[in-house]
CHARMM internal coordinates of N, CA and C (Angstrom, degrees):
IC EDIT
DIST 1 N 1 CA 1.4781
DIST 1 CA 1 C 1.4668
ANGL 1 N 1 CA 1 C 103.05
DIST 1 C 2 N 1.2909
ANGL 1 CA 1 C 2 N 116.58
DIHE 1 N 1 CA 1 C 2 N 124.80
DIST 2 N 2 CA 1.4460
ANGL 1 C 2 N 2 CA 123.00
DIHE 1 CA 1 C 2 N 2 CA 176.78
DIST 2 CA 2 C 1.4814
ANGL 2 N 2 CA 2 C 112.13
DIHE 1 C 2 N 2 CA 2 C -75.61
DIST 2 C 3 N 1.2841
ANGL 2 CA 2 C 3 N 117.82
DIHE 2 N 2 CA 2 C 3 N 143.19
DIST 3 N 3 CA 1.4921
ANGL 2 C 3 N 3 CA 122.42
DIHE 2 CA 2 C 3 N 3 CA 179.91
DIST 3 CA 3 C 1.4515
ANGL 3 N 3 CA 3 C 109.85
DIHE 2 C 3 N 3 CA 3 C -78.74
DIST 3 C 4 N 1.3951
ANGL 3 CA 3 C 4 N 117.37
DIHE 3 N 3 CA 3 C 4 N -176.19
DIST 4 N 4 CA 1.3640
ANGL 3 C 4 N 4 CA 122.70
DIHE 3 CA 3 C 4 N 4 CA 171.24
DIST 4 CA 4 C 1.5062
ANGL 4 N 4 CA 4 C 117.32
DIHE 3 C 4 N 4 CA 4 C -43.62
DIST 4 C 5 N 1.2417
ANGL 4 CA 4 C 5 N 124.41
DIHE 4 N 4 CA 4 C 5 N 128.56
DIST 5 N 5 CA 1.5499
ANGL 4 C 5 N 5 CA 121.60
DIHE 4 CA 4 C 5 N 5 CA 177.82
DIST 5 CA 5 C 1.5179
ANGL 5 N 5 CA 5 C 109.64
DIHE 4 C 5 N 5 CA 5 C 99.00
DIST 5 C 6 N 1.2892
ANGL 5 CA 5 C 6 N 116.34
DIHE 5 N 5 CA 5 C 6 N -17.86
DIST 6 N 6 CA 1.5175
ANGL 5 C 6 N 6 CA 122.06
DIHE 5 CA 5 C 6 N 6 CA 171.74
DIST 6 CA 6 C 1.5934
ANGL 6 N 6 CA 6 C 105.61
DIHE 5 C 6 N 6 CA 6 C 70.79
DIST 6 C 7 N 1.4215
ANGL 6 CA 6 C 7 N 111.57
DIHE 6 N 6 CA 6 C 7 N -156.50
DIST 7 N 7 CA 1.4056
ANGL 6 C 7 N 7 CA 125.45
DIHE 6 CA 6 C 7 N 7 CA -176.82
DIST 7 CA 7 C 1.5864
ANGL 7 N 7 CA 7 C 108.62
DIHE 6 C 7 N 7 CA 7 C -118.41
DIST 7 C 8 N 1.2695
ANGL 7 CA 7 C 8 N 119.11
DIHE 7 N 7 CA 7 C 8 N 124.40
DIST 8 N 8 CA 1.4947
ANGL 7 C 8 N 8 CA 115.48
DIHE 7 CA 7 C 8 N 8 CA 178.13
DIST 8 CA 8 C 1.6037
ANGL 8 N 8 CA 8 C 109.53
DIHE 7 C 8 N 8 CA 8 C -84.23
DIST 8 C 9 N 1.2911
ANGL 8 CA 8 C 9 N 114.82
DIHE 8 N 8 CA 8 C 9 N 138.03
DIST 9 N 9 CA 1.4219
ANGL 8 C 9 N 9 CA 119.57
DIHE 8 CA 8 C 9 N 9 CA -176.27
DIST 9 CA 9 C 1.5603
ANGL 9 N 9 CA 9 C 106.46
DIHE 8 C 9 N 9 CA 9 C -122.08
DIST 9 C 10 N 1.3409
ANGL 9 CA 9 C 10 N 114.60
DIHE 9 N 9 CA 9 C 10 N 161.98
DIST 10 N 10 CA 1.4946
ANGL 9 C 10 N 10 CA 115.93
DIHE 9 CA 9 C 10 N 10 CA -178.40
DIST 10 CA 10 C 1.5708
ANGL 10 N 10 CA 10 C 105.78
DIHE 9 C 10 N 10 CA 10 C -78.47
DIST 10 C 11 N 1.1604
ANGL 10 CA 10 C 11 N 122.03
DIHE 10 N 10 CA 10 C 11 N -37.18
DIST 11 N 11 CA 1.5121
ANGL 10 C 11 N 11 CA 126.64
DIHE 10 CA 10 C 11 N 11 CA -171.74
DIST 11 CA 11 C 1.5147
ANGL 11 N 11 CA 11 C 115.18
DIHE 10 C 11 N 11 CA 11 C -76.90
DIST 11 C 12 N 1.3796
ANGL 11 CA 11 C 12 N 118.99
DIHE 11 N 11 CA 11 C 12 N -47.00
DIST 12 N 12 CA 1.3670
ANGL 11 C 12 N 12 CA 122.73
DIHE 11 CA 11 C 12 N 12 CA -167.95
DIST 12 CA 12 C 1.5500
ANGL 12 N 12 CA 12 C 117.91
DIHE 11 C 12 N 12 CA 12 C -125.87
DIST 12 C 13 N 1.4455
ANGL 12 CA 12 C 13 N 109.24
DIHE 12 N 12 CA 12 C 13 N 2.95
DIST 13 N 13 CA 1.4855
ANGL 12 C 13 N 13 CA 109.86
DIHE 12 CA 12 C 13 N 13 CA -175.87
DIST 13 CA 13 C 1.4641
ANGL 13 N 13 CA 13 C 109.63
DIHE 12 C 13 N 13 CA 13 C 84.73
DIST 13 C 14 N 1.3209
ANGL 13 CA 13 C 14 N 115.16
DIHE 13 N 13 CA 13 C 14 N -154.25
DIST 14 N 14 CA 1.4634
ANGL 13 C 14 N 14 CA 122.47
DIHE 13 CA 13 C 14 N 14 CA -176.76
DIST 14 CA 14 C 1.4403
ANGL 14 N 14 CA 14 C 114.73
DIHE 13 C 14 N 14 CA 14 C -72.75
DIST 14 C 15 N 1.3331
ANGL 14 CA 14 C 15 N 122.49
DIHE 14 N 14 CA 14 C 15 N 135.09
DIST 15 N 15 CA 1.2899
ANGL 14 C 15 N 15 CA 126.57
DIHE 14 CA 14 C 15 N 15 CA 166.27
DIST 15 CA 15 C 1.5367
ANGL 15 N 15 CA 15 C 114.65
DIHE 14 C 15 N 15 CA 15 C -120.35
DIST 15 C 16 N 1.2355
ANGL 15 CA 15 C 16 N 121.38
DIHE 15 N 15 CA 15 C 16 N 148.33
DIST 16 N 16 CA 1.4973
ANGL 15 C 16 N 16 CA 124.85
DIHE 15 CA 15 C 16 N 16 CA -172.56
DIST 16 CA 16 C 1.4220
ANGL 16 N 16 CA 16 C 112.68
DIHE 15 C 16 N 16 CA 16 C -130.29
DIST 16 C 17 N 1.3399
ANGL 16 CA 16 C 17 N 122.02
DIHE 16 N 16 CA 16 C 17 N 167.39
DIST 17 N 17 CA 1.4199
ANGL 16 C 17 N 17 CA 126.59
DIHE 16 CA 16 C 17 N 17 CA 169.22
DIST 17 CA 17 C 1.5225
ANGL 17 N 17 CA 17 C 109.68
DIHE 16 C 17 N 17 CA 17 C 99.03
DIST 17 C 18 N 1.3652
ANGL 17 CA 17 C 18 N 113.84
DIHE 17 N 17 CA 17 C 18 N -155.01
DIST 18 N 18 CA 1.4088
ANGL 17 C 18 N 18 CA 119.70
DIHE 17 CA 17 C 18 N 18 CA -175.89
DIST 18 CA 18 C 1.6381
ANGL 18 N 18 CA 18 C 106.58
DIHE 17 C 18 N 18 CA 18 C -77.59
DIST 18 C 19 N 1.2444
ANGL 18 CA 18 C 19 N 116.09
DIHE 18 N 18 CA 18 C 19 N 128.22
DIST 19 N 19 CA 1.5133
ANGL 18 C 19 N 19 CA 121.50
DIHE 18 CA 18 C 19 N 19 CA -173.02
DIST 19 CA 19 C 1.5074
ANGL 19 N 19 CA 19 C 110.98
DIHE 18 C 19 N 19 CA 19 C -133.81
DIST 19 C 20 N 1.3365
ANGL 19 CA 19 C 20 N 113.81
DIHE 19 N 19 CA 19 C 20 N 158.28
DIST 20 N 20 CA 1.4781
ANGL 19 C 20 N 20 CA 124.51
DIHE 19 CA 19 C 20 N 20 CA 175.51
DIST 20 CA 20 C 1.4803
ANGL 20 N 20 CA 20 C 105.30
DIHE 19 C 20 N 20 CA 20 C -114.12
DIST 20 C 21 N 1.3451
ANGL 20 CA 20 C 21 N 118.29
DIHE 20 N 20 CA 20 C 21 N 135.17
DIST 21 N 21 CA 1.4811
ANGL 20 C 21 N 21 CA 126.19
DIHE 20 CA 20 C 21 N 21 CA 178.38
DIST 21 CA 21 C 1.4870
ANGL 21 N 21 CA 21 C 109.34
DIHE 20 C 21 N 21 CA 21 C -110.96
DIST 21 C 22 N 1.3088
ANGL 21 CA 21 C 22 N 114.43
DIHE 21 N 21 CA 21 C 22 N 139.17
DIST 22 N 22 CA 1.5121
ANGL 21 C 22 N 22 CA 119.36
DIHE 21 CA 21 C 22 N 22 CA 174.93
DIST 22 CA 22 C 1.4893
ANGL 22 N 22 CA 22 C 107.57
DIHE 21 C 22 N 22 CA 22 C -135.05
DIST 22 C 23 N 1.2593
ANGL 22 CA 22 C 23 N 123.53
DIHE 22 N 22 CA 22 C 23 N 136.13
DIST 23 N 23 CA 1.4901
ANGL 22 C 23 N 23 CA 129.31
DIHE 22 CA 22 C 23 N 23 CA 173.23
DIST 23 CA 23 C 1.4709
ANGL 23 N 23 CA 23 C 108.46
DIHE 22 C 23 N 23 CA 23 C -123.59
DIST 23 C 24 N 1.3959
ANGL 23 CA 23 C 24 N 113.64
DIHE 23 N 23 CA 23 C 24 N 131.48
DIST 24 N 24 CA 1.4550
ANGL 23 C 24 N 24 CA 119.91
DIHE 23 CA 23 C 24 N 24 CA -178.61
DIST 24 CA 24 C 1.5514
ANGL 24 N 24 CA 24 C 112.66
DIHE 23 C 24 N 24 CA 24 C -146.65
DIST 24 C 25 N 1.2624
ANGL 24 CA 24 C 25 N 114.03
DIHE 24 N 24 CA 24 C 25 N 165.32
DIST 25 N 25 CA 1.4650
ANGL 24 C 25 N 25 CA 122.17
DIHE 24 CA 24 C 25 N 25 CA 178.15
DIST 25 CA 25 C 1.5193
ANGL 25 N 25 CA 25 C 108.71
DIHE 24 C 25 N 25 CA 25 C -100.07
DIST 25 C 26 N 1.3201
ANGL 25 CA 25 C 26 N 120.28
DIHE 25 N 25 CA 25 C 26 N 119.98
DIST 26 N 26 CA 1.4069
ANGL 25 C 26 N 26 CA 120.80
DIHE 25 CA 25 C 26 N 26 CA 174.12
DIST 26 CA 26 C 1.4956
ANGL 26 N 26 CA 26 C 116.34
DIHE 25 C 26 N 26 CA 26 C -79.04
DIST 26 C 27 N 1.3692
ANGL 26 CA 26 C 27 N 112.21
DIHE 26 N 26 CA 26 C 27 N -177.43
DIST 27 N 27 CA 1.5044
ANGL 26 C 27 N 27 CA 114.25
DIHE 26 CA 26 C 27 N 27 CA -170.07
DIST 27 CA 27 C 1.5876
ANGL 27 N 27 CA 27 C 110.71
DIHE 26 C 27 N 27 CA 27 C -73.69
DIST 27 C 28 N 1.3890
ANGL 27 CA 27 C 28 N 114.61
DIHE 27 N 27 CA 27 C 28 N -16.72
DIST 28 N 28 CA 1.4036
ANGL 27 C 28 N 28 CA 119.97
DIHE 27 CA 27 C 28 N 28 CA 178.44
DIST 28 CA 28 C 1.6721
ANGL 28 N 28 CA 28 C 110.80
DIHE 27 C 28 N 28 CA 28 C -85.51
DIST 28 C 29 N 1.1694
ANGL 28 CA 28 C 29 N 115.97
DIHE 28 N 28 CA 28 C 29 N -4.95
DIST 29 N 29 CA 1.4873
ANGL 28 C 29 N 29 CA 121.65
DIHE 28 CA 28 C 29 N 29 CA -176.79
DIST 29 CA 29 C 1.5063
ANGL 29 N 29 CA 29 C 113.92
DIHE 28 C 29 N 29 CA 29 C 87.61
DIST 29 C 30 N 1.1946
ANGL 29 CA 29 C 30 N 115.05
DIHE 29 N 29 CA 29 C 30 N 19.86
DIST 30 N 30 CA 1.6306
ANGL 29 C 30 N 30 CA 120.21
DIHE 29 CA 29 C 30 N 30 CA 178.68
DIST 30 CA 30 C 1.4662
ANGL 30 N 30 CA 30 C 104.79
DIHE 29 C 30 N 30 CA 30 C -99.89
DIST 30 C 31 N 1.4459
ANGL 30 CA 30 C 31 N 112.03
DIHE 30 N 30 CA 30 C 31 N 144.01
DIST 31 N 31 CA 1.3853
ANGL 30 C 31 N 31 CA 119.45
DIHE 30 CA 30 C 31 N 31 CA 165.92
DIST 31 CA 31 C 1.4861
ANGL 31 N 31 CA 31 C 111.16
DIHE 30 C 31 N 31 CA 31 C -80.94
DIST 31 C 32 N 1.4271
ANGL 31 CA 31 C 32 N 114.02
DIHE 31 N 31 CA 31 C 32 N 139.42
DIST 32 N 32 CA 1.4745
ANGL 31 C 32 N 32 CA 115.86
DIHE 31 CA 31 C 32 N 32 CA -177.96
DIST 32 CA 32 C 1.5809
ANGL 32 N 32 CA 32 C 103.21
DIHE 31 C 32 N 32 CA 32 C -130.73
DIST 32 C 33 N 1.2810
ANGL 32 CA 32 C 33 N 113.20
DIHE 32 N 32 CA 32 C 33 N 129.28
DIST 33 N 33 CA 1.5298
ANGL 32 C 33 N 33 CA 116.92
DIHE 32 CA 32 C 33 N 33 CA 177.54
DIST 33 CA 33 C 1.5390
ANGL 33 N 33 CA 33 C 108.99
DIHE 32 C 33 N 33 CA 33 C -103.56
DIST 33 C 34 N 1.3782
ANGL 33 CA 33 C 34 N 110.42
DIHE 33 N 33 CA 33 C 34 N 123.80
DIST 34 N 34 CA 1.4647
ANGL 33 C 34 N 34 CA 114.88
DIHE 33 CA 33 C 34 N 34 CA -176.07
DIST 34 CA 34 C 1.4944
ANGL 34 N 34 CA 34 C 108.22
DIHE 33 C 34 N 34 CA 34 C -114.63
DIST 34 C 35 N 1.3615
ANGL 34 CA 34 C 35 N 122.64
DIHE 34 N 34 CA 34 C 35 N 157.60
DIST 35 N 35 CA 1.4130
ANGL 34 C 35 N 35 CA 131.04
DIHE 34 CA 34 C 35 N 35 CA -177.01
DIST 35 CA 35 C 1.6007
ANGL 35 N 35 CA 35 C 108.08
DIHE 34 C 35 N 35 CA 35 C -136.97
DIST 35 C 36 N 1.3719
ANGL 35 CA 35 C 36 N 116.72
DIHE 35 N 35 CA 35 C 36 N 145.20
DIST 36 N 36 CA 1.3548
ANGL 35 C 36 N 36 CA 117.80
DIHE 35 CA 35 C 36 N 36 CA 171.65
DIST 36 CA 36 C 1.5656
ANGL 36 N 36 CA 36 C 108.73
DIHE 35 C 36 N 36 CA 36 C -144.36
DIST 36 C 37 N 1.2635
ANGL 36 CA 36 C 37 N 117.98
DIHE 36 N 36 CA 36 C 37 N 159.01
DIST 37 N 37 CA 1.4243
ANGL 36 C 37 N 37 CA 123.56
DIHE 36 CA 36 C 37 N 37 CA 165.01
DIST 37 CA 37 C 1.5007
ANGL 37 N 37 CA 37 C 107.32
DIHE 36 C 37 N 37 CA 37 C -57.72
DIST 37 C 38 N 1.3477
ANGL 37 CA 37 C 38 N 122.36
DIHE 37 N 37 CA 37 C 38 N 137.29
DIST 38 N 38 CA 1.4396
ANGL 37 C 38 N 38 CA 125.14
DIHE 37 CA 37 C 38 N 38 CA -178.96
DIST 38 CA 38 C 1.5505
ANGL 38 N 38 CA 38 C 111.69
DIHE 37 C 38 N 38 CA 38 C -57.28
DIST 38 C 39 N 1.3078
ANGL 38 CA 38 C 39 N 116.32
DIHE 38 N 38 CA 38 C 39 N 122.47
DIST 39 N 39 CA 1.5292
ANGL 38 C 39 N 39 CA 126.85
DIHE 38 CA 38 C 39 N 39 CA -176.97
DIST 39 CA 39 C 1.4788
ANGL 39 N 39 CA 39 C 115.76
DIHE 38 C 39 N 39 CA 39 C 70.55
DIST 39 C 40 N 1.4118
ANGL 39 CA 39 C 40 N 114.87
DIHE 39 N 39 CA 39 C 40 N 14.40
DIST 40 N 40 CA 1.4897
ANGL 39 C 40 N 40 CA 115.57
DIHE 39 CA 39 C 40 N 40 CA 177.44
DIST 40 CA 40 C 1.4749
ANGL 40 N 40 CA 40 C 108.63
DIHE 39 C 40 N 40 CA 40 C -90.60
DIST 40 C 41 N 1.3039
ANGL 40 CA 40 C 41 N 119.40
DIHE 40 N 40 CA 40 C 41 N 170.71
DIST 41 N 41 CA 1.5477
ANGL 40 C 41 N 41 CA 120.39
DIHE 40 CA 40 C 41 N 41 CA 179.51
DIST 41 CA 41 C 1.4565
ANGL 41 N 41 CA 41 C 113.24
DIHE 40 C 41 N 41 CA 41 C -95.13
DIST 41 C 42 N 1.2967
ANGL 41 CA 41 C 42 N 120.34
DIHE 41 N 41 CA 41 C 42 N -28.28
DIST 42 N 42 CA 1.4987
ANGL 41 C 42 N 42 CA 123.71
DIHE 41 CA 41 C 42 N 42 CA -175.54
DIST 42 CA 42 C 1.6176
ANGL 42 N 42 CA 42 C 109.05
DIHE 41 C 42 N 42 CA 42 C -77.96
DIST 42 C 43 N 1.3154
ANGL 42 CA 42 C 43 N 112.05
DIHE 42 N 42 CA 42 C 43 N 139.28
DIST 43 N 43 CA 1.4659
ANGL 42 C 43 N 43 CA 116.11
DIHE 42 CA 42 C 43 N 43 CA 173.05
DIST 43 CA 43 C 1.4975
ANGL 43 N 43 CA 43 C 107.50
DIHE 42 C 43 N 43 CA 43 C -118.67
DIST 43 C 44 N 1.3041
ANGL 43 CA 43 C 44 N 116.92
DIHE 43 N 43 CA 43 C 44 N 153.86
DIST 44 N 44 CA 1.4252
ANGL 43 C 44 N 44 CA 121.76
DIHE 43 CA 43 C 44 N 44 CA -170.87
DIST 44 CA 44 C 1.6558
ANGL 44 N 44 CA 44 C 103.55
DIHE 43 C 44 N 44 CA 44 C -136.81
DIST 44 C 45 N 1.4123
ANGL 44 CA 44 C 45 N 115.13
DIHE 44 N 44 CA 44 C 45 N 141.49
DIST 45 N 45 CA 1.3446
ANGL 44 C 45 N 45 CA 116.48
DIHE 44 CA 44 C 45 N 45 CA 179.06
DIST 45 CA 45 C 1.5678
ANGL 45 N 45 CA 45 C 109.15
DIHE 44 C 45 N 45 CA 45 C -83.81
DIST 45 C 46 N 1.3921
ANGL 45 CA 45 C 46 N 116.89
DIHE 45 N 45 CA 45 C 46 N 130.52
DIST 46 N 46 CA 1.4267
ANGL 45 C 46 N 46 CA 119.94
DIHE 45 CA 45 C 46 N 46 CA 176.96
DIST 46 CA 46 C 1.5732
ANGL 46 N 46 CA 46 C 111.38
DIHE 45 C 46 N 46 CA 46 C -69.95
DIST 46 C 47 N 1.3012
ANGL 46 CA 46 C 47 N 107.91
DIHE 46 N 46 CA 46 C 47 N 128.18
DIST 47 N 47 CA 1.4961
ANGL 46 C 47 N 47 CA 114.91
DIHE 46 CA 46 C 47 N 47 CA -176.00
DIST 47 CA 47 C 1.5258
ANGL 47 N 47 CA 47 C 111.07
DIHE 46 C 47 N 47 CA 47 C -56.78
DIST 47 C 48 N 1.3391
ANGL 47 CA 47 C 48 N 116.47
DIHE 47 N 47 CA 47 C 48 N 120.83
DIST 48 N 48 CA 1.4819
ANGL 47 C 48 N 48 CA 123.10
DIHE 47 CA 47 C 48 N 48 CA -173.64
DIST 48 CA 48 C 1.5008
ANGL 48 N 48 CA 48 C 113.22
DIHE 47 C 48 N 48 CA 48 C 89.11
DIST 48 C 49 N 1.3092
ANGL 48 CA 48 C 49 N 113.62
DIHE 48 N 48 CA 48 C 49 N 2.02
DIST 49 N 49 CA 1.5065
ANGL 48 C 49 N 49 CA 121.16
DIHE 48 CA 48 C 49 N 49 CA -177.27
DIST 49 CA 49 C 1.3867
ANGL 49 N 49 CA 49 C 118.85
DIHE 48 C 49 N 49 CA 49 C -87.84
DIST 49 C 50 N 1.2985
ANGL 49 CA 49 C 50 N 117.89
DIHE 49 N 49 CA 49 C 50 N 36.78
DIST 50 N 50 CA 1.4967
ANGL 49 C 50 N 50 CA 124.81
DIHE 49 CA 49 C 50 N 50 CA 179.46
DIST 50 CA 50 C 1.5433
ANGL 50 N 50 CA 50 C 106.10
DIHE 49 C 50 N 50 CA 50 C -133.35
DIST 50 C 51 N 1.4049
ANGL 50 CA 50 C 51 N 115.65
DIHE 50 N 50 CA 50 C 51 N 130.30
DIST 51 N 51 CA 1.4416
ANGL 50 C 51 N 51 CA 117.74
DIHE 50 CA 50 C 51 N 51 CA -179.91
DIST 51 CA 51 C 1.6232
ANGL 51 N 51 CA 51 C 109.02
DIHE 50 C 51 N 51 CA 51 C -154.74
DIST 51 C 52 N 1.3505
ANGL 51 CA 51 C 52 N 108.16
DIHE 51 N 51 CA 51 C 52 N 136.51
DIST 52 N 52 CA 1.5496
ANGL 51 C 52 N 52 CA 108.15
DIHE 51 CA 51 C 52 N 52 CA 171.85
DIST 52 CA 52 C 1.4982
ANGL 52 N 52 CA 52 C 113.08
DIHE 51 C 52 N 52 CA 52 C -73.89
DIST 52 C 53 N 1.3195
ANGL 52 CA 52 C 53 N 118.69
DIHE 52 N 52 CA 52 C 53 N 135.71
DIST 53 N 53 CA 1.4157
ANGL 52 C 53 N 53 CA 123.38
DIHE 52 CA 52 C 53 N 53 CA 170.17
DIST 53 CA 53 C 1.5021
ANGL 53 N 53 CA 53 C 114.95
DIHE 52 C 53 N 53 CA 53 C -120.27
DIST 53 C 54 N 1.3840
ANGL 53 CA 53 C 54 N 111.32
DIHE 53 N 53 CA 53 C 54 N 157.15
DIST 54 N 54 CA 1.4553
ANGL 53 C 54 N 54 CA 115.73
DIHE 53 CA 53 C 54 N 54 CA -179.68
DIST 54 CA 54 C 1.6297
ANGL 54 N 54 CA 54 C 110.05
DIHE 53 C 54 N 54 CA 54 C -75.23
DIST 54 C 55 N 1.3644
ANGL 54 CA 54 C 55 N 110.84
DIHE 54 N 54 CA 54 C 55 N -42.60
DIST 55 N 55 CA 1.4099
ANGL 54 C 55 N 55 CA 118.14
DIHE 54 CA 54 C 55 N 55 CA -179.43
DIST 55 CA 55 C 1.4873
ANGL 55 N 55 CA 55 C 112.97
DIHE 54 C 55 N 55 CA 55 C -116.97
DIST 55 C 56 N 1.3334
ANGL 55 CA 55 C 56 N 121.16
DIHE 55 N 55 CA 55 C 56 N 133.17
DIST 56 N 56 CA 1.3611
ANGL 55 C 56 N 56 CA 124.18
DIHE 55 CA 55 C 56 N 56 CA 177.19
DIST 56 CA 56 C 1.5638
ANGL 56 N 56 CA 56 C 116.11
DIHE 55 C 56 N 56 CA 56 C -57.31
DIST 56 C 57 N 1.4029
ANGL 56 CA 56 C 57 N 107.96
DIHE 56 N 56 CA 56 C 57 N -32.29
DIST 57 N 57 CA 1.5568
ANGL 56 C 57 N 57 CA 116.29
DIHE 56 CA 56 C 57 N 57 CA -178.76
DIST 57 CA 57 C 1.6313
ANGL 57 N 57 CA 57 C 110.18
DIHE 56 C 57 N 57 CA 57 C -61.37
DIST 57 C 58 N 1.4185
ANGL 57 CA 57 C 58 N 113.79
DIHE 57 N 57 CA 57 C 58 N -13.58
DIST 58 N 58 CA 1.4417
ANGL 57 C 58 N 58 CA 114.87
DIHE 57 CA 57 C 58 N 58 CA -178.22
DIST 58 CA 58 C 1.5726
ANGL 58 N 58 CA 58 C 113.40
DIHE 57 C 58 N 58 CA 58 C -75.46
DIST 58 C 59 N 1.2542
ANGL 58 CA 58 C 59 N 110.70
DIHE 58 N 58 CA 58 C 59 N -9.66
DIST 59 N 59 CA 1.4873
ANGL 58 C 59 N 59 CA 116.20
DIHE 58 CA 58 C 59 N 59 CA 178.36
DIST 59 CA 59 C 1.5381
ANGL 59 N 59 CA 59 C 112.37
DIHE 58 C 59 N 59 CA 59 C -59.09
DIST 59 C 60 N 1.4127
ANGL 59 CA 59 C 60 N 114.79
DIHE 59 N 59 CA 59 C 60 N -40.54
DIST 60 N 60 CA 1.4725
ANGL 59 C 60 N 60 CA 117.56
DIHE 59 CA 59 C 60 N 60 CA 178.43
DIST 60 CA 60 C 1.4123
ANGL 60 N 60 CA 60 C 116.16
DIHE 59 C 60 N 60 CA 60 C -60.25
DIST 60 C 61 N 1.4152
ANGL 60 CA 60 C 61 N 119.46
DIHE 60 N 60 CA 60 C 61 N -36.08
DIST 61 N 61 CA 1.4026
ANGL 60 C 61 N 61 CA 122.57
DIHE 60 CA 60 C 61 N 61 CA 178.82
DIST 61 CA 61 C 1.5267
ANGL 61 N 61 CA 61 C 110.51
DIHE 60 C 61 N 61 CA 61 C -71.62
DIST 61 C 62 N 1.3314
ANGL 61 CA 61 C 62 N 115.67
DIHE 61 N 61 CA 61 C 62 N -46.78
DIST 62 N 62 CA 1.5216
ANGL 61 C 62 N 62 CA 121.14
DIHE 61 CA 61 C 62 N 62 CA 176.16
DIST 62 CA 62 C 1.4609
ANGL 62 N 62 CA 62 C 105.78
DIHE 61 C 62 N 62 CA 62 C -54.29
DIST 62 C 63 N 1.3931
ANGL 62 CA 62 C 63 N 124.47
DIHE 62 N 62 CA 62 C 63 N -48.68
DIST 63 N 63 CA 1.4239
ANGL 62 C 63 N 63 CA 120.36
DIHE 62 CA 62 C 63 N 63 CA -175.23
DIST 63 CA 63 C 1.5528
ANGL 63 N 63 CA 63 C 107.84
DIHE 62 C 63 N 63 CA 63 C -59.25
DIST 63 C 64 N 1.4059
ANGL 63 CA 63 C 64 N 120.68
DIHE 63 N 63 CA 63 C 64 N -44.31
DIST 64 N 64 CA 1.4051
ANGL 63 C 64 N 64 CA 119.53
DIHE 63 CA 63 C 64 N 64 CA -175.69
DIST 64 CA 64 C 1.5534
ANGL 64 N 64 CA 64 C 111.76
DIHE 63 C 64 N 64 CA 64 C -58.71
DIST 64 C 65 N 1.2804
ANGL 64 CA 64 C 65 N 114.36
DIHE 64 N 64 CA 64 C 65 N -39.46
DIST 65 N 65 CA 1.5025
ANGL 64 C 65 N 65 CA 120.21
DIHE 64 CA 64 C 65 N 65 CA -174.74
DIST 65 CA 65 C 1.5400
ANGL 65 N 65 CA 65 C 106.86
DIHE 64 C 65 N 65 CA 65 C -66.57
DIST 65 C 66 N 1.3941
ANGL 65 CA 65 C 66 N 114.46
DIHE 65 N 65 CA 65 C 66 N -48.92
DIST 66 N 66 CA 1.4813
ANGL 65 C 66 N 66 CA 123.61
DIHE 65 CA 65 C 66 N 66 CA -175.83
DIST 66 CA 66 C 1.5395
ANGL 66 N 66 CA 66 C 106.22
DIHE 65 C 66 N 66 CA 66 C -55.80
DIST 66 C 67 N 1.2908
ANGL 66 CA 66 C 67 N 113.25
DIHE 66 N 66 CA 66 C 67 N -55.61
DIST 67 N 67 CA 1.4259
ANGL 66 C 67 N 67 CA 119.78
DIHE 66 CA 66 C 67 N 67 CA 178.65
DIST 67 CA 67 C 1.4465
ANGL 67 N 67 CA 67 C 117.36
DIHE 66 C 67 N 67 CA 67 C -48.81
DIST 67 C 68 N 1.4035
ANGL 67 CA 67 C 68 N 117.35
DIHE 67 N 67 CA 67 C 68 N -43.52
DIST 68 N 68 CA 1.3564
ANGL 67 C 68 N 68 CA 125.79
DIHE 67 CA 67 C 68 N 68 CA 179.68
DIST 68 CA 68 C 1.6020
ANGL 68 N 68 CA 68 C 108.01
DIHE 67 C 68 N 68 CA 68 C -66.23
DIST 68 C 69 N 1.2392
ANGL 68 CA 68 C 69 N 120.95
DIHE 68 N 68 CA 68 C 69 N -38.98
DIST 69 N 69 CA 1.4292
ANGL 68 C 69 N 69 CA 127.25
DIHE 68 CA 68 C 69 N 69 CA -176.66
DIST 69 CA 69 C 1.4831
ANGL 69 N 69 CA 69 C 107.13
DIHE 68 C 69 N 69 CA 69 C -69.84
DIST 69 C 70 N 1.3612
ANGL 69 CA 69 C 70 N 116.53
DIHE 69 N 69 CA 69 C 70 N -53.34
DIST 70 N 70 CA 1.4523
ANGL 69 C 70 N 70 CA 121.76
DIHE 69 CA 69 C 70 N 70 CA -174.05
DIST 70 CA 70 C 1.5378
ANGL 70 N 70 CA 70 C 117.67
DIHE 69 C 70 N 70 CA 70 C -74.76
DIST 70 C 71 N 1.2932
ANGL 70 CA 70 C 71 N 117.94
DIHE 70 N 70 CA 70 C 71 N -25.65
DIST 71 N 71 CA 1.4348
ANGL 70 C 71 N 71 CA 121.49
DIHE 70 CA 70 C 71 N 71 CA 178.93
DIST 71 CA 71 C 1.5561
ANGL 71 N 71 CA 71 C 111.29
DIHE 70 C 71 N 71 CA 71 C -84.45
DIST 71 C 72 N 1.4788
ANGL 71 CA 71 C 72 N 110.06
DIHE 71 N 71 CA 71 C 72 N 92.18
DIST 72 N 72 CA 1.4862
ANGL 71 C 72 N 72 CA 116.36
DIHE 71 CA 71 C 72 N 72 CA 177.16
DIST 72 CA 72 C 1.4454
ANGL 72 N 72 CA 72 C 110.70
DIHE 71 C 72 N 72 CA 72 C -124.37
DIST 72 C 73 N 1.3876
ANGL 72 CA 72 C 73 N 123.30
DIHE 72 N 72 CA 72 C 73 N 71.70
DIST 73 N 73 CA 1.4381
ANGL 72 C 73 N 73 CA 119.10
DIHE 72 CA 72 C 73 N 73 CA -173.22
DIST 73 CA 73 C 1.4375
ANGL 73 N 73 CA 73 C 112.82
DIHE 72 C 73 N 73 CA 73 C -71.80
DIST 73 C 74 N 1.3181
ANGL 73 CA 73 C 74 N 121.74
DIHE 73 N 73 CA 73 C 74 N -15.31
DIST 74 N 74 CA 1.4465
ANGL 73 C 74 N 74 CA 121.66
DIHE 73 CA 73 C 74 N 74 CA 175.12
DIST 74 CA 74 C 1.5206
ANGL 74 N 74 CA 74 C 113.90
DIHE 73 C 74 N 74 CA 74 C -99.11
DIST 74 C 75 N 1.2882
ANGL 74 CA 74 C 75 N 116.79
DIHE 74 N 74 CA 74 C 75 N 7.93
DIST 75 N 75 CA 1.4487
ANGL 74 C 75 N 75 CA 122.74
DIHE 74 CA 74 C 75 N 75 CA -178.28
DIST 75 CA 75 C 1.4962
ANGL 75 N 75 CA 75 C 114.28
DIHE 74 C 75 N 75 CA 75 C 91.09
END
COOR INIT
IC SEED 1 N 1 CA 1 C
IC BUILD
């Protein structure tokens, strides 16, 4: 659940409400954080959600940190 102000995305600006978060490593070896409205088909890149990593396994740690930051159901 996104807190007040929602989550800024590159494609559509701010999205709010109940969201799904996905973190993956792209073909260039960068971690990309994606978000979607819960149960929707479209995914959006979180603004600032791209980073080069040395190890693809780092994506799991990045996902945990981002989920903790973005999940603010109480504000």
